[in-house]
C-alpha positions as CSV (number, residue, x, y, z in Angstrom):
1,L,123.9,85.7,90.0
2,T,120.3,84.4,90.2
3,K,118.9,81.0,91.4
4,L,116.5,80.6,88.1
5,N,115.2,77.1,87.5
6,F,115.3,78.2,83.6
7,N,113.3,75.8,80.7
8,Y,115.1,75.8,77.9
9,D,112.7,74.3,75.8
10,K,110.3,77.2,75.5
11,V,113.1,79.7,74.6
12,N,112.2,80.8,71.0
13,S,113.7,84.1,68.9
14,D,110.4,85.7,69.9
15,F,111.2,85.4,73.2
16,L,115.2,86.4,72.7
17,M,114.1,89.2,70.2
18,E,111.4,90.6,72.8
19,L,115.1,90.8,75.3
20,K,116.2,93.4,73.7
21,A,119.6,92.0,74.4
22,G,122.2,92.5,71.9
23,R,124.2,89.3,73.9
24,L,123.4,86.7,76.2
25,L,125.2,85.2,78.7
26,I,123.4,81.9,80.0
27,S,124.3,78.0,81.5
28,F,123.4,75.0,80.3
29,W,122.6,73.4,83.5
30,R,122.5,74.0,86.8
31,H,126.0,75.1,88.7
32,N,128.0,75.5,91.0
33,D,128.1,78.8,92.1
34,A,131.2,78.8,93.4
35,V,132.7,78.2,89.9
36,A,129.6,80.4,88.4
37,A,130.7,83.3,90.6
38,L,134.6,82.9,89.4
39,F,133.4,82.5,86.2
40,I,131.1,86.0,85.6
41,D,134.3,87.5,88.1
42,R,136.6,86.7,85.8
43,F,134.9,87.3,82.2
44,Y,133.8,90.8,83.5
45,S,137.1,91.6,84.6
46,H,138.5,91.1,81.3
47,L,135.9,92.3,79.5
48,K,137.4,95.7,80.9
49,S,140.1,95.3,78.6
50,A,139.5,93.2,75.7
51,K,138.7,93.8,72.6
52,S,135.5,92.4,72.5
53,V,132.8,90.7,74.7
54,Y,133.8,87.1,72.3
55,T,137.7,87.5,73.9
56,A,136.7,87.9,76.9
57,F,134.0,85.1,77.1
58,Q,136.8,83.2,75.8
59,T,139.7,84.5,77.8
60,A,137.8,83.8,81.1
61,Q,136.3,80.3,80.2
62,K,140.2,78.9,79.9
63,E,140.8,80.4,82.8
64,I,138.0,78.3,84.9
65,A,139.0,75.4,82.3
66,Q,142.7,75.5,83.5
67,K,141.4,75.5,87.4
68,F,138.6,72.9,87.5
69,K,139.0,70.2,84.9
70,S,135.7,69.0,84.7
71,P,133.8,69.8,81.9
72,F,130.3,70.2,83.9
73,L,132.4,73.0,85.9
74,N,134.5,74.7,83.2
75,E,132.2,74.1,80.0
76,N,128.6,75.9,81.6
77,F,128.2,79.3,79.9
78,I,127.9,79.9,76.6
79,L,127.5,83.1,74.8
80,L,124.9,84.1,72.5
81,F,124.7,87.4,69.6
């Protein structure tokens, strides 16, 4: 995980098109590194066997939500297509 301060106000469709990424997994705010690492670990673990990226994302989100009740911890990431 990287420690980047990202200005979301500067993100626009041109920027996303330049990345040439099919999907982006981003966080809304600065995150707890331990929780973020666990989320990423669970996401990639599910991605190996899931039928879709979205299913892997949803499953990882549910697992984190069961473990951490605060929305600042369990609803930090979003998946953009």
